[in-house]
C-alpha positions in Angstrom: 159.8 121.8 74.0 158.6 124.5 71.4 159.2 128.3 70.5 159.1 129.4 74.5 160.3 126.9 76.1 163.4 127.1 74.4 163.9 130.5 74.2 164.0 129.8 78.4 166.1 127.3 78.1 168.7 130.1 76.0 168.7 132.9 78.0 169.9 130.3 81.3 172.3 129.0 79.8 174.4 132.3 78.6 172.8 134.8 81.2 170.6 137.1 78.9 167.3 138.9 79.1 164.5 136.4 77.8 164.1 139.0 75.3 167.7 139.0 74.0 166.9 135.4 73.0 164.1 135.2 71.8 165.7 137.6 68.9 169.4 135.8 69.1 167.7 132.5 68.2 164.9 134.6 65.3 168.1 136.0 64.1 169.8 132.0 63.2 166.6 131.4 61.9 165.6 133.9 59.9 169.4 133.7 58.9 169.0 129.6 57.6 165.9 129.9 56.4 167.5 133.2 54.1 170.6 131.3 53.5 169.1 127.4 52.6 166.2 129.4 50.7 169.2 130.7 48.3 170.2 127.4 47.8 173.5 127.1 49.4 174.3 125.4 52.3 174.0 125.5 56.6 176.6 123.5 58.4 176.9 123.4 62.4 179.6 121.6 62.5 178.7 118.8 65.9 175.2 119.7 65.3 174.1 118.8 61.8 173.8 120.7 57.9 170.7 122.5 56.2 170.3 122.2 52.3 167.8 122.1 50.3 167.5 119.6 48.2 165.2 118.7 44.9 162.7 116.5 44.1 162.0 115.3 40.8 158.4 114.7 40.1 156.8 111.4 40.5 153.5 109.5 40.4 151.5 109.7 43.1 147.2 108.3 43.7 144.7 110.9 45.3 143.4 109.4 47.7 140.3 110.0 47.4 139.6 109.0 44.4 142.7 106.8 44.2 142.9 108.6 40.7 146.4 108.5 39.3 148.1 112.0 39.1 151.1 113.1 38.8 153.3 115.3 41.3 155.6 118.0 40.1 158.7 118.2 41.1 159.5 120.2 43.8 162.6 121.8 45.5 162.6 121.2 49.8 164.4 122.2 53.3 167.1 119.1 55.2 168.4 118.5 57.2 170.3 116.3 58.0 172.6 115.5 61.1 176.2 115.6 62.6 177.9 112.9 64.2 178.3 114.0 67.1 174.5 115.3 66.7 174.1 111.3 66.3 175.9 109.8 68.9 174.0 112.2 71.3 170.5 110.8 71.1 172.0 107.0 69.7 172.9 106.8 73.4 170.1 108.4 75.2 168.7 105.5 74.2 
């Protein structure tokens, strides 16, 4: 599913226009990105949590030359699925 298909589904389920659904989805995504980039966590009960996590520096290899290199420490976004989400996915097998 891409963003357009998600907007269509939101519009259908909430009886709003596609333009309104797109604006709402964009606002939600922007709010999550802004909050996580500031170092805070976003928790949606039953769905999951978005947060920033620190990755330590580590040793890697250049795949072309097989030369060892140091991959610097970085901060990355992470998502952890909530219990209800995990159970729903598990049941759909």
